[in-house]
C-alpha positions in Angstrom: 38.9 -17.3 6.4 36.1 -16.3 8.7 33.6 -13.6 7.9 34.2 -10.6 10.1 30.8 -9.6 11.5 29.4 -6.6 13.5 26.1 -6.8 15.4 23.8 -3.9 16.2 21.1 -4.8 18.6 19.8 -2.9 21.7 18.4 -6.0 23.4 21.4 -7.1 25.6 20.2 -10.7 25.9 19.6 -11.1 22.2 22.9 -9.4 21.3 24.8 -11.8 23.5 22.9 -14.7 22.1 23.7 -13.7 18.5 27.4 -13.3 19.4 27.4 -16.7 21.0 25.6 -18.3 18.1 28.0 -16.9 15.5 31.1 -17.6 17.7 30.0 -21.2 17.7 29.2 -21.2 14.0 32.0 -22.0 11.6 32.7 -19.3 9.1 32.0 -16.2 11.3 34.0 -14.0 13.6 32.2 -11.4 15.7 34.4 -8.3 15.6 32.1 -6.1 17.6 28.6 -5.7 19.1 26.8 -2.5 19.9 23.5 -1.4 21.3 23.1 1.5 18.9 24.5 2.6 15.5 25.1 6.3 16.2 28.9 5.7 15.6 28.5 3.1 12.9 30.8 4.8 10.4 33.7 5.2 12.9 33.1 1.5 13.8 33.2 0.5 10.1 36.4 2.5 9.7 38.0 0.8 12.7 36.7 -2.8 12.4 36.3 -3.1 8.6 33.7 -5.9 8.8 32.4 -7.9 5.8 29.0 -8.4 7.3 26.6 -6.3 9.5 23.6 -7.5 11.3 21.3 -4.5 11.9 18.3 -4.1 14.2 15.9 -1.3 13.2 14.6 0.2 16.4 17.5 1.4 18.5 18.2 4.4 20.7 19.7 7.5 19.1 19.5 6.6 15.5 17.4 4.1 13.6 18.9 1.1 11.9 17.4 2.4 8.7 19.7 5.4 8.8 22.5 3.1 9.9 22.1 1.0 6.8 22.0 4.1 4.6 25.1 5.6 6.1 27.1 2.4 5.9 26.1 1.5 2.3 26.9 5.1 1.2 30.5 4.8 2.3 31.0 1.1 2.3 28.8 -0.4 -0.4 30.8 -3.7 -0.3 29.7 -4.5 3.3 26.8 -6.9 3.3 24.0 -5.9 5.6 21.2 -8.1 7.0 18.3 -6.3 8.7 17.2 -8.5 11.6 14.0 -7.1 13.2 10.6 -7.7 14.6 9.0 -5.2 12.2 7.2 -6.5 9.2 5.3 -3.4 8.0 5.6 -2.4 4.4 7.3 1.0 4.9 10.2 -0.3 6.9 10.7 -3.2 4.6 10.9 -1.0 1.5 12.9 1.8 3.2 15.5 -0.9 4.1 15.6 -2.2 0.5 15.9 1.4 -0.8 18.7 2.2 1.6 20.7 -0.8 0.4 20.0 -3.7 2.8 21.1 -7.0 1.3 18.5 -9.0 3.2 15.5 -8.7 5.6 14.9 -11.3 8.2 12.3 -11.4 11.0 13.4 -12.4 14.5 11.1 -15.3 14.4 13.6 -17.1 12.1 15.3 -20.1 13.7 19.0 -19.9 14.7 19.9 -22.5 12.1 18.1 -20.6 9.3 19.6 -17.4 10.4 23.1 -18.8 10.1 22.2 -20.2 6.7 20.9 -16.8 5.6 24.1 -15.1 6.7 26.1 -17.5 4.6 23.8 -17.0 1.7 24.1 -13.2 1.7 27.9 -13.5 1.8 27.6 -15.8 -1.3 25.7 -13.0 -3.1 22.2 -14.0 -2.2 19.3 -11.9 -0.9 17.7 -13.8 1.9 14.2 -12.6 3.0 11.8 -14.2 5.5 8.8 -15.7 3.5 6.4 -13.2 5.0 8.6 -10.3 3.8 8.9 -11.7 0.3 5.1 -11.9 0.2 4.9 -8.2 1.3 7.3 -7.3 -1.6 5.0 -9.1 -4.0 1.9 -7.3 -2.7 3.5 -3.9 -2.8 4.6 -4.1 -6.4 1.5 -6.0 -7.8 -0.4 -2.9 -8.9 2.5 -0.7 -9.8 2.6 0.9 -13.3 4.3 -1.2 -15.9 7.4 0.4 -17.4 8.2 -1.0 -20.9 11.8 -2.2 -20.9 13.5 -5.0 -22.7 16.4 -6.4 -20.7 16.8 -9.3 -23.1 16.6 -11.9 -20.4 16.4 -15.5 -21.5 13.5 -17.8 -20.3 15.8 -19.5 -17.9 17.0 -16.2 -16.5 13.4 -15.0 -16.0 12.6 -18.3 -14.3 15.5 -17.9 -11.9 14.6 -14.3 -11.3 11.1 -15.3 -10.3 12.5 -17.7 -7.7 14.7 -14.9 -6.4 11.8 -12.6 -6.0 9.9 -15.3 -4.1 12.7 -15.3 -1.6 14.3 -18.7 -2.6 17.9 -19.3 -1.5 20.5 -20.2 -4.1 20.3 -23.9 -3.0 16.5 -23.8 -3.3 16.7 -22.4 -6.8 19.2 -25.0 -7.8 17.0 -27.8 -6.5 13.8 -26.4 -8.1 15.5 -26.0 -11.5 17.6 -29.2 -11.3 20.8 -27.4 -11.9 24.0 -27.0 -9.9 24.7 -24.2 -7.4 27.5 -22.9 -9.7 25.1 -22.7 -12.6 22.6 -20.7 -10.5 25.4 -18.2 -9.6 26.4 -17.9 -13.2 22.9 -17.2 -14.3 22.3 -14.6 -11.6 25.5 -12.8 -12.5 24.2 -12.5 -16.1 20.9 -11.3 -14.7 22.5 -8.6 -12.6 24.6 -7.5 -15.6 21.5 -7.2 -17.9 19.5 -5.4 -15.3 22.4 -3.1 -14.5 22.3 -3.9 -10.8 24.9 -5.0 -8.3 23.1 -7.3 -6.0 20.0 -9.5 -5.5 18.1 -6.9 -3.6 18.4 -4.4 -6.5 17.5 -7.2 -9.0 14.3 -8.0 -7.1 13.3 -4.3 -7.0 13.9 -4.0 -10.8 12.1 -7.2 -11.6 9.0 -6.0 -9.7 9.1 -2.4 -10.8 9.3 -3.4 -14.5 7.0 -6.4 -14.0 9.6 -8.7 -15.6 8.3 -11.6 -13.5 4.8 -13.0 -13.1 3.3 -12.2 -9.7 0.3 -14.6 -9.9 
């Protein structure tokens, strides 16, 4: 079954290109495209998508607010922020509002499709530059003593996740199967009391569970 997808993008040419790309890509079905997200909740009610691609700077209402509204009422919908903005504040506002991934528009079409498939598989895709920003932001934060009882292997996988590695990249780096990666990450989420990779990354950095150097 194809992943029902909604696109929010105010650039008409890019919006059409994204629709064409996903229409030609196996596994996706574009249920709707919009140049603003002012009516995003009504559109979620009507279309019931599984995936949303969200631009940030749109007329009427910011994509940041759109992410927040959708995630508040539809936490199960996966949201990828797709934007030109790479500043710290927008990145972390999106993460805090519940975005499941953050990709810059410089990403290649092939990598974009791979990232969309990854987020539907439970991953947290981030452009490398964005992952670096996340590292820098949390590097000097105060340590909070907390014992989450993660195994060495789980900490290793969490470090890769924080670095922005995809599930396939983690599997290759650790010489384990993709299914084993997924099983480890499910255990990590359970121990950290989080629901997704984005929250796990935030927890790992906030509590300095992983090494940043």
